[in-house]
VEXSE-108352 format. One record per residue (C-alpha): residue in three letters; x, y, z; residue number from 1. Coordinates in steps of 0.02 Angstrom, whole numbers, padded with zeros to 5 digits. Example, Ala and Ser with C-alpha at 12.3 -4.5 7.8 and 13.67 -1.06 7.14 Angstrom:
2
SITE  residu       u       v       w  num
SITE     Ala   00615  -00225   00390    1
SITE     Ser   00684  -00053   00357    2
END
This chain:
490
SITE  residu       u       v       w  num
SITE     Met   01005   00626  -00908    1
SITE     Ile   00914   00496  -01015    2
SITE     Asp   00759   00411  -00943    3
SITE     Ser   00698   00249  -01024    4
SITE     Val   00541   00166  -00956    5
SITE     Thr   00510  -00017  -00983    6
SITE     Gly   00358  -00084  -00893    7
SITE     Ala   00375  -00034  -00713    8
SITE     Thr   00562  -00016  -00712    9
SITE     Val   00646   00150  -00738   10
SITE     Ser   00831   00155  -00780   11
SITE     Arg   00934   00314  -00790   12
SITE     Thr   01100   00346  -00875   13
SITE     Trp   01189   00504  -00819   14
SITE     Ser   01296   00608  -00935   15
SITE     Gly   01483   00590  -00916   16
SITE     Thr   01637   00512  -00990   17
SITE     Ala   01751   00367  -00949   18
SITE     Ala   01879   00495  -00889   19
SITE     Asp   01752   00561  -00763   20
SITE     Asp   01724   00386  -00693   21
SITE     Arg   01911   00356  -00685   22
SITE     Arg   01941   00519  -00591   23
SITE     Trp   01802   00476  -00470   24
SITE     Arg   01876   00305  -00433   25
SITE     Ile   02045   00386  -00402   26
SITE     Ala   01961   00509  -00282   27
SITE     Val   01879   00363  -00190   28
SITE     Ala   02047   00276  -00172   29
SITE     Ala   02128   00437  -00112   30
SITE     Ala   01988   00466   00016   31
SITE     Leu   02009   00289   00085   32
SITE     Leu   02197   00311   00100   33
SITE     Tyr   02171   00479   00185   34
SITE     Ile   02052   00402   00314   35
SITE     Val   02177   00262   00349   36
SITE     Ala   02317   00391   00370   37
SITE     Phe   02209   00494   00487   38
SITE     Ala   02168   00339   00590   39
SITE     Ala   02355   00303   00605   40
SITE     Val   02391   00473   00683   41
SITE     Pro   02399   00456   00874   42
SITE     Ala   02255   00539   00965   43
SITE     Glu   02378   00640   01068   44
SITE     Arg   02443   00729   00911   45
SITE     Ile   02305   00859   00918   46
SITE     Gly   02387   00978   00794   47
SITE     Ile   02409   00849   00656   48
SITE     Gly   02234   00780   00686   49
SITE     Thr   02158   00953   00676   50
SITE     Val   02249   00995   00514   51
SITE     Met   02194   00831   00434   52
SITE     Thr   02014   00854   00492   53
SITE     Val   02006   01031   00422   54
SITE     Ala   02088   00972   00261   55
SITE     Gly   01957   00833   00247   56
SITE     Asp   01814   00957   00266   57
SITE     Leu   01891   01073   00136   58
SITE     Ala   01920   00924   00019   59
SITE     Ala   01733   00887   00029   60
SITE     Val   01696   01069  -00016   61
SITE     Val   01817   01064  -00164   62
SITE     Met   01744   00900  -00230   63
SITE     Ile   01566   00966  -00222   64
SITE     Leu   01612   01129  -00308   65
SITE     Ala   01709   01032  -00442   66
SITE     Gly   01556   00922  -00473   67
SITE     Val   01442   01074  -00487   68
SITE     Arg   01560   01155  -00611   69
SITE     Arg   01584   00996  -00713   70
SITE     Tyr   01405   00933  -00725   71
SITE     Lys   01312   01099  -00709   72
SITE     Pro   01151   01047  -00619   73
SITE     Arg   01004   01159  -00661   74
SITE     Arg   00970   01185  -00475   75
SITE     Ser   01140   01192  -00392   76
SITE     Lys   01085   01281  -00233   77
SITE     Ala   01063   01118  -00137   78
SITE     Trp   01242   01063  -00171   79
SITE     Leu   01310   01237  -00135   80
SITE     Leu   01222   01241   00034   81
SITE     Ile   01295   01070   00077   82
SITE     Ala   01469   01133   00028   83
SITE     Gly   01440   01286   00138   84
SITE     Gly   01399   01172   00284   85
SITE     Phe   01566   01083   00269   86
SITE     Gly   01653   01251   00253   87
SITE     Ala   01575   01303   00419   88
SITE     Trp   01630   01137   00496   89
SITE     Ala   01809   01166   00435   90
SITE     Ile   01811   01332   00529   91
SITE     Ala   01736   01248   00683   92
SITE     Asp   01863   01106   00679   93
SITE     Ala   02006   01233   00667   94
SITE     Met   01938   01330   00817   95
SITE     Leu   01910   01172   00919   96
SITE     Gly   02087   01113   00879   97
SITE     Ala   02156   01280   00938   98
SITE     Phe   02059   01267   01101   99
SITE     Glu   02118   01088   01129  100
SITE     Ser   02299   01136   01093  101
SITE     Ala   02285   01275   01221  102
SITE     Gly   02213   01152   01347  103
SITE     Asp   02056   01256   01377  104
SITE     Val   01894   01208   01286  105
SITE     Pro   01753   01324   01341  106
SITE     Asn   01575   01257   01344  107
SITE     Pro   01495   01326   01241  108
SITE     Ser   01625   01400   01124  109
SITE     Thr   01630   01494   00960  110
SITE     Ala   01666   01327   00877  111
SITE     Asp   01490   01271   00926  112
SITE     Val   01419   01419   00831  113
SITE     Phe   01502   01362   00670  114
SITE     Tyr   01460   01179   00701  115
SITE     Leu   01276   01222   00720  116
SITE     Leu   01287   01339   00570  117
SITE     Gly   01357   01194   00469  118
SITE     Tyr   01212   01085   00524  119
SITE     Gly   01090   01222   00474  120
SITE     Leu   01167   01236   00300  121
SITE     Leu   01164   01046   00278  122
SITE     Val   00981   01039   00330  123
SITE     Ala   00938   01185   00214  124
SITE     Gly   01027   01103   00068  125
SITE     Leu   00941   00936   00094  126
SITE     Leu   00771   01020   00116  127
SITE     Arg   00802   01111  -00048  128
SITE     Ala   00840   00945  -00132  129
SITE     Val   00682   00865  -00061  130
SITE     Arg   00575   01010  -00124  131
SITE     Val   00652   00998  -00298  132
SITE     Arg   00638   00808  -00307  133
SITE     Ser   00456   00813  -00251  134
SITE     Pro   00379   00968  -00332  135
SITE     Val   00202   00902  -00302  136
SITE     Phe   00157   00894  -00117  137
SITE     Asp   00104   00721  -00061  138
SITE     Val   00054   00699   00121  139
SITE     Arg   00099   00513   00111  140
SITE     Ala   00281   00560   00091  141
SITE     Leu   00283   00640   00264  142
SITE     Phe   00231   00489   00367  143
SITE     Asp   00390   00384   00351  144
SITE     Pro   00510   00527   00395  145
SITE     Ala   00395   00577   00538  146
SITE     Ile   00397   00399   00609  147
SITE     Val   00586   00391   00600  148
SITE     Thr   00599   00566   00674  149
SITE     Val   00491   00522   00825  150
SITE     Gly   00593   00365   00860  151
SITE     Ala   00759   00456   00840  152
SITE     Ala   00698   00601   00948  153
SITE     Phe   00654   00479   01089  154
SITE     Phe   00827   00402   01078  155
SITE     Ala   00912   00572   01077  156
SITE     Trp   00808   00634   01223  157
SITE     Val   00844   00483   01333  158
SITE     Tyr   01031   00477   01305  159
SITE     Ile   01076   00659   01268  160
SITE     Gly   00937   00782   01305  161
SITE     Ala   00876   00718   01474  162
SITE     Pro   01051   00696   01550  163
SITE     Ala   01099   00872   01494  164
SITE     Val   00941   00944   01572  165
SITE     Arg   00969   00849   01736  166
SITE     Asp   01152   00903   01747  167
SITE     Glu   01148   01045   01874  168
SITE     Glu   01331   01091   01842  169
SITE     Thr   01298   01137   01661  170
SITE     Ser   01242   01315   01622  171
SITE     Gly   01080   01350   01533  172
SITE     Leu   01166   01402   01372  173
SITE     Ala   01275   01247   01375  174
SITE     Thr   01119   01141   01397  175
SITE     Val   01037   01225   01248  176
SITE     Val   01191   01194   01140  177
SITE     Thr   01203   01013   01199  178
SITE     Val   01019   00982   01155  179
SITE     Ala   01038   01072   00987  180
SITE     Tyr   01160   00943   00921  181
SITE     Pro   01045   00791   00936  182
SITE     Leu   00902   00898   00870  183
SITE     Ala   01006   00936   00714  184
SITE     Asp   01047   00751   00697  185
SITE     Val   00863   00707   00707  186
SITE     Leu   00824   00833   00570  187
SITE     Leu   00962   00761   00460  188
SITE     Leu   00897   00585   00489  189
SITE     Ser   00719   00637   00447  190
SITE     Ile   00770   00721   00284  191
SITE     Ala   00885   00577   00237  192
SITE     Thr   00738   00458   00261  193
SITE     Arg   00635   00564   00141  194
SITE     Leu   00775   00566   00012  195
SITE     Ala   00798   00378   00025  196
SITE     Ala   00616   00350  -00029  197
SITE     Gly   00656   00385  -00212  198
SITE     Val   00835   00322  -00228  199
SITE     Arg   00874   00197  -00366  200
SITE     Arg   01028   00092  -00393  201
SITE     Ser   01082   00201  -00539  202
SITE     Asp   01086   00353  -00423  203
SITE     Met   01261   00317  -00357  204
SITE     Ala   01284   00495  -00294  205
SITE     Leu   01127   00484  -00186  206
SITE     Leu   01179   00316  -00116  207
SITE     Val   01351   00384  -00070  208
SITE     Leu   01270   00542   00001  209
SITE     Leu   01155   00439   00113  210
SITE     Ala   01303   00333   00168  211
SITE     Gly   01398   00492   00212  212
SITE     Leu   01251   00559   00312  213
SITE     Ala   01240   00392   00404  214
SITE     Leu   01424   00405   00449  215
SITE     Val   01402   00583   00512  216
SITE     Leu   01252   00531   00618  217
SITE     Ala   01348   00380   00684  218
SITE     Gly   01494   00495   00728  219
SITE     Asp   01380   00614   00823  220
SITE     Val   01298   00471   00920  221
SITE     Trp   01468   00398   00959  222
SITE     Phe   01530   00568   01018  223
SITE     Ala   01379   00585   01133  224
SITE     Phe   01424   00422   01218  225
SITE     Ala   01611   00458   01212  226
SITE     Ser   01600   00626   01301  227
SITE     Gly   01708   00618   01457  228
SITE     Glu   01774   00447   01407  229
SITE     Thr   01943   00393   01338  230
SITE     Val   02036   00488   01202  231
SITE     Ala   02026   00332   01092  232
SITE     Leu   01836   00342   01086  233
SITE     Val   01845   00525   01035  234
SITE     Lys   01968   00477   00898  235
SITE     Glu   01846   00349   00831  236
SITE     Thr   01715   00487   00826  237
SITE     Asp   01831   00596   00721  238
SITE     Ile   01863   00452   00601  239
SITE     Leu   01675   00426   00574  240
SITE     Leu   01646   00612   00547  241
SITE     Leu   01792   00627   00426  242
SITE     Ala   01732   00475   00328  243
SITE     Gly   01558   00551   00320  244
SITE     Ala   01623   00718   00257  245
SITE     Leu   01731   00638   00121  246
SITE     Ser   01587   00523   00068  247
SITE     Ile   01470   00670   00043  248
SITE     Gly   01608   00760  -00054  249
SITE     Leu   01628   00606  -00165  250
SITE     Ala   01440   00606  -00194  251
SITE     Gly   01452   00783  -00261  252
SITE     Leu   01595   00731  -00375  253
SITE     His   01503   00584  -00456  254
SITE     Arg   01417   00612  -00624  255
SITE     Ser   01249   00557  -00551  256
SITE     Met   01253   00706  -00430  257
SITE     Leu   01116   00781  -00540  258
SITE     Ala   00996   00655  -00462  259
SITE     Leu   00990   00760  -00303  260
SITE     Thr   00903   00902  -00396  261
SITE     Glu   00799   00807  -00525  262
SITE     Pro   00610   00788  -00499  263
SITE     Gln   00556   00610  -00467  264
SITE     Arg   00388   00522  -00448  265
SITE     Ile   00340   00391  -00321  266
SITE     Gly   00177   00308  -00368  267
SITE     Leu   00071   00172  -00291  268
SITE     Ser   00181   00037  -00369  269
SITE     Ser   00333   00111  -00282  270
SITE     Glu   00241   00104  -00116  271
SITE     Gln   00206  -00081  -00141  272
SITE     Glu   00384  -00120  -00197  273
SITE     Arg   00456  -00046  -00035  274
SITE     Leu   00326  -00124   00080  275
SITE     Phe   00446  -00253   00153  276
SITE     Phe   00579  -00125   00197  277
SITE     Arg   00448  -00009   00270  278
SITE     Leu   00380  -00146   00382  279
SITE     Val   00555  -00189   00442  280
SITE     Ala   00590  -00005   00480  281
SITE     Leu   00426   00012   00576  282
SITE     Leu   00466  -00144   00676  283
SITE     Val   00637  -00074   00724  284
SITE     Val   00565   00095   00774  285
SITE     Phe   00427   00017   00880  286
SITE     Leu   00547  -00102   00966  287
SITE     Leu   00663   00043   01004  288
SITE     Val   00550   00113   01140  289
SITE     Pro   00533  -00044   01249  290
SITE     Met   00716  -00089   01220  291
SITE     Ile   00775   00080   01285  292
SITE     Val   00659   00067   01435  293
SITE     Ile   00727  -00107   01475  294
SITE     Ile   00908  -00049   01454  295
SITE     Glu   00882   00102   01567  296
SITE     Asn   00796  -00005   01697  297
SITE     Ser   00942  -00128   01697  298
SITE     Arg   01064   00018   01719  299
SITE     Gly   00967   00085   01866  300
SITE     Glu   00934   00250   01777  301
SITE     Pro   00769   00346   01793  302
SITE     Leu   00642   00268   01676  303
SITE     Pro   00581   00386   01537  304
SITE     Leu   00402   00325   01555  305
SITE     Val   00319   00489   01506  306
SITE     Ala   00429   00509   01352  307
SITE     Ala   00401   00326   01308  308
SITE     Leu   00211   00346   01322  309
SITE     Ile   00210   00504   01216  310
SITE     Thr   00324   00422   01086  311
SITE     Thr   00216   00266   01077  312
SITE     Met   00057   00369   01054  313
SITE     Leu   00137   00474   00917  314
SITE     Leu   00205   00321   00827  315
SITE     Ser   00036   00235   00836  316
SITE     Ala  -00053   00388   00767  317
SITE     Leu   00073   00405   00626  318
SITE     Val   00062   00221   00577  319
SITE     Val  -00128   00225   00580  320
SITE     Gly  -00128   00384   00476  321
SITE     Arg   00001   00312   00357  322
SITE     Tyr  -00095   00156   00315  323
SITE     Ala  -00264   00242   00322  324
SITE     Ser  -00207   00360   00185  325
SITE     Phe  -00136   00213   00087  326
SITE     Phe  -00303   00122   00105  327
SITE     Val  -00403   00275   00051  328
SITE     Ile  -00293   00302  -00102  329
SITE     Ser  -00302   00117  -00147  330
SITE     Arg  -00492   00120  -00132  331
SITE     Glu  -00503   00277  -00240  332
SITE     Ser  -00390   00196  -00370  333
SITE     Ala  -00499   00040  -00370  334
SITE     Ala  -00656   00147  -00391  335
SITE     Arg  -00577   00241  -00537  336
SITE     Glu  -00527   00075  -00615  337
SITE     Arg  -00704   00007  -00600  338
SITE     Ser  -00774   00167  -00676  339
SITE     Leu  -00652   00161  -00821  340
SITE     Arg  -00689  -00024  -00849  341
SITE     His  -00876   00013  -00853  342
SITE     Glu  -00850   00153  -00978  343
SITE     Leu  -00740   00040  -01083  344
SITE     Asp  -00872  -00097  -01083  345
SITE     Glu  -01003   00028  -01140  346
SITE     Gln  -00890   00092  -01279  347
SITE     Asn  -00852  -00086  -01335  348
SITE     Glu  -01037  -00125  -01341  349
SITE     Gln  -01068   00032  -01444  350
SITE     Leu  -00929  -00019  -01563  351
SITE     Arg  -01003  -00193  -01582  352
SITE     Glu  -01173  -00117  -01618  353
SITE     Val  -01096  -00001  -01749  354
SITE     Asp  -01008  -00150  -01826  355
SITE     Arg  -01172  -00247  -01837  356
SITE     Met  -01257  -00096  -01915  357
SITE     Lys  -01116  -00082  -02041  358
SITE     Asp  -01133  -00265  -02090  359
SITE     Gln  -01321  -00245  -02111  360
SITE     Phe  -01297  -00087  -02213  361
SITE     Val  -01167  -00166  -02327  362
SITE     Ser  -01273  -00321  -02352  363
SITE     Ser  -01431  -00221  -02387  364
SITE     Val  -01348  -00098  -02505  365
SITE     Ser  -01256  -00236  -02597  366
SITE     His  -01417  -00333  -02621  367
SITE     Glu  -01511  -00180  -02681  368
SITE     Leu  -01371  -00141  -02804  369
SITE     Arg  -01359  -00316  -02873  370
SITE     Thr  -01545  -00327  -02915  371
SITE     Pro  -01553  -00181  -03041  372
SITE     Leu  -01380  -00220  -03108  373
SITE     Thr  -01430  -00399  -03145  374
SITE     Ser  -01583  -00335  -03238  375
SITE     Ile  -01480  -00208  -03337  376
SITE     Val  -01349  -00337  -03384  377
SITE     Gly  -01484  -00459  -03440  378
SITE     Tyr  -01569  -00334  -03555  379
SITE     Ile  -01403  -00276  -03628  380
SITE     Glu  -01359  -00456  -03670  381
SITE     Leu  -01526  -00471  -03759  382
SITE     Leu  -01493  -00312  -03858  383
SITE     Leu  -01322  -00373  -03908  384
SITE     Asp  -01393  -00539  -03970  385
SITE     Glu  -01363  -00528  -04158  386
SITE     Glu  -01501  -00647  -04204  387
SITE     Glu  -01642  -00547  -04127  388
SITE     Phe  -01573  -00370  -04138  389
SITE     Asp  -01476  -00365  -04301  390
SITE     Asn  -01538  -00191  -04343  391
SITE     Leu  -01411  -00106  -04226  392
SITE     Asp  -01277  -00006  -04312  393
SITE     Asp  -01096  -00010  -04257  394
SITE     Glu  -01106   00148  -04151  395
SITE     Gln  -01259   00086  -04055  396
SITE     Arg  -01176  -00082  -04027  397
SITE     Gln  -01020   00009  -03962  398
SITE     Phe  -01126   00108  -03840  399
SITE     Leu  -01209  -00051  -03776  400
SITE     Glu  -01041  -00136  -03755  401
SITE     Val  -00981   00011  -03649  402
SITE     Ile  -01137  -00002  -03542  403
SITE     Asp  -01116  -00190  -03526  404
SITE     Arg  -00933  -00172  -03478  405
SITE     Asn  -00968  -00043  -03343  406
SITE     Cys  -01115  -00142  -03275  407
SITE     Asn  -01002  -00293  -03258  408
SITE     Arg  -00875  -00180  -03174  409
SITE     Leu  -01007  -00124  -03049  410
SITE     Met  -01054  -00306  -03018  411
SITE     Arg  -00873  -00345  -02976  412
SITE     Leu  -00866  -00195  -02858  413
SITE     Val  -01022  -00256  -02768  414
SITE     Asp  -00946  -00430  -02755  415
SITE     Asp  -00787  -00354  -02683  416
SITE     Ile  -00887  -00257  -02553  417
SITE     Leu  -00979  -00415  -02501  418
SITE     Phe  -00816  -00512  -02497  419
SITE     Ile  -00732  -00384  -02383  420
SITE     Ala  -00885  -00378  -02270  421
SITE     Arg  -00881  -00568  -02251  422
SITE     Val  -00694  -00564  -02211  423
SITE     Asp  -00718  -00428  -02078  424
SITE     Ala  -00863  -00522  -02001  425
SITE     Gly  -00768  -00686  -02002  426
SITE     Arg  -00900  -00770  -02110  427
SITE     Leu  -00794  -00804  -02264  428
SITE     Ser  -00818  -00982  -02324  429
SITE     Leu  -00697  -01068  -02442  430
SITE     Glu  -00741  -01217  -02553  431
SITE     Leu  -00575  -01305  -02570  432
SITE     Gln  -00547  -01418  -02719  433
SITE     Pro  -00406  -01459  -02843  434
SITE     Val  -00375  -01306  -02952  435
SITE     Asp  -00274  -01293  -03112  436
SITE     Phe  -00185  -01130  -03074  437
SITE     Ala  -00110  -01115  -03250  438
SITE     Lys  -00282  -01130  -03327  439
SITE     Leu  -00353  -00997  -03212  440
SITE     Ala  -00210  -00881  -03255  441
SITE     Ser  -00235  -00911  -03441  442
SITE     Met  -00421  -00868  -03429  443
SITE     Ala  -00383  -00711  -03330  444
SITE     Val  -00253  -00654  -03456  445
SITE     Glu  -00372  -00682  -03602  446
SITE     Ser  -00507  -00580  -03515  447
SITE     Ala  -00387  -00437  -03477  448
SITE     Arg  -00304  -00426  -03649  449
SITE     Pro  -00435  -00305  -03722  450
SITE     Phe  -00406  -00184  -03577  451
SITE     Ala  -00217  -00198  -03597  452
SITE     Ala  -00230  -00170  -03784  453
SITE     Arg  -00316  -00002  -03757  454
SITE     Lys  -00158   00055  -03667  455
SITE     Asn  -00043  -00023  -03796  456
SITE     Gln   00010  -00156  -03671  457
SITE     Thr   00045  -00339  -03708  458
SITE     Leu   00006  -00477  -03584  459
SITE     Val   00114  -00634  -03594  460
SITE     Leu   00082  -00789  -03490  461
SITE     Glu   00229  -00900  -03447  462
SITE     Ala   00180  -01059  -03356  463
SITE     Glu   00280  -01213  -03313  464
SITE     Pro   00217  -01369  -03400  465
SITE     Asp   00127  -01498  -03294  466
SITE     Cys   00099  -01381  -03146  467
SITE     Pro   00027  -01478  -02998  468
SITE     Ala  -00151  -01441  -02945  469
SITE     Leu  -00181  -01328  -02794  470
SITE     Gln  -00305  -01354  -02653  471
SITE     Ala  -00398  -01189  -02663  472
SITE     Asp  -00564  -01103  -02692  473
SITE     Pro  -00572  -01074  -02882  474
SITE     Thr  -00686  -00923  -02866  475
SITE     Arg  -00574  -00834  -02740  476
SITE     Met  -00416  -00878  -02837  477
SITE     Asn  -00496  -00808  -02995  478
SITE     Gln  -00534  -00646  -02901  479
SITE     Leu  -00356  -00640  -02839  480
SITE     Ile  -00279  -00659  -03012  481
SITE     Asp  -00402  -00537  -03092  482
SITE     Asn  -00363  -00404  -02961  483
SITE     Leu  -00175  -00426  -02982  484
SITE     Ile  -00183  -00411  -03173  485
SITE     Ser  -00307  -00266  -03167  486
SITE     Asn  -00197  -00170  -03046  487
SITE     Ala  -00044  -00204  -03152  488
SITE     Ile  -00131  -00137  -03308  489
SITE     Lys  -00189   00018  -03213  490
END
């Protein structure tokens, strides 16, 4: 996996080849054709339907295991648990088909044991994925799944749990098994909501996995309403469940299946980006309670007023807690930002003070250096005056010339320091006027020839005749040419 961060957008490219993508697209086409073929089988052909359902579950297992072997996720336990869940469902489907072929389906049956085992393995695998994807515990991440779970639990209780409890003809064990199915669905929905919080468009495997879970949940809900109804409704349930199983298998076969077991971060910006979708989800969940009460009242069924009251109170508490935590974290972030800004302002002020002290130091030192240097240069010029001091021998005159040359060098260094200080402080002033650049270059070359001669170097000036005058500061241009020639000689 390669993560590249640009601003606030994170894009991920998963390892794989064009052949992997081609095989996955072929598998998608094959799964669609298989679902169409299964839908074409008459509902009365129980044997063929059972074989195709079991084959679909096993195909999901094979695809997941093939993806684990091909892409080698570092934490493969989540995918292996999901594959185990579909293996348990394959056994349960085979048992249920055998019971239906014999015309005697006990309630509960051994098939229910494997169905519930499959749910348990799916829940364990998804919980493992959630723990890996969110290694750092964040209480904010629990509110959204909890809100969805409460709403789904109310729905499941009204339409599945409560009728099973009120049915006096159903045994206690059958009631427990009947209630266990919607409970498993609620757990799957809650975990799927948590996984959906960090899904990106590049995570194709996670998107397909969530779509598969949605199909499985839709199939279970449809089955709950289809119980005791026509065979066609039960067939539609089987189609949804088969489509869900194959979708989850395809998710395990895609090269982005590594996303299920890769750590991911959801920061404050992510919370703000998903605010619209969160508000829509909250609106749907809160409208669910009064809508169910109205529907039950219109059907003449007993009103679930106690359950509705408890659900409303829980939802209200969760929403208040959700946005209270968001407000607290936002306020803490704002306080940290103010503190950091204050520290930054103080550091900037200290830097400005240091810069002022540096300018004062440079100016003071440069002035103190120029004063004695000017005096030294003046006296050396007097000593070198042949008319007044003609009693100097050649060696003494050579020594004085060395001193004079180095003093002038120091003067130039002091001028350079002052020049740089003015540039840094933004106080450099230029006196622009027409400048004969060729003449300036000629003067600089003549001044530098003695230094070049000491290194057996020859300076040659080539200038175009009638060069046009430049608008420049003659002093600064002279410094520029002197520095270039001096550096070249060195």
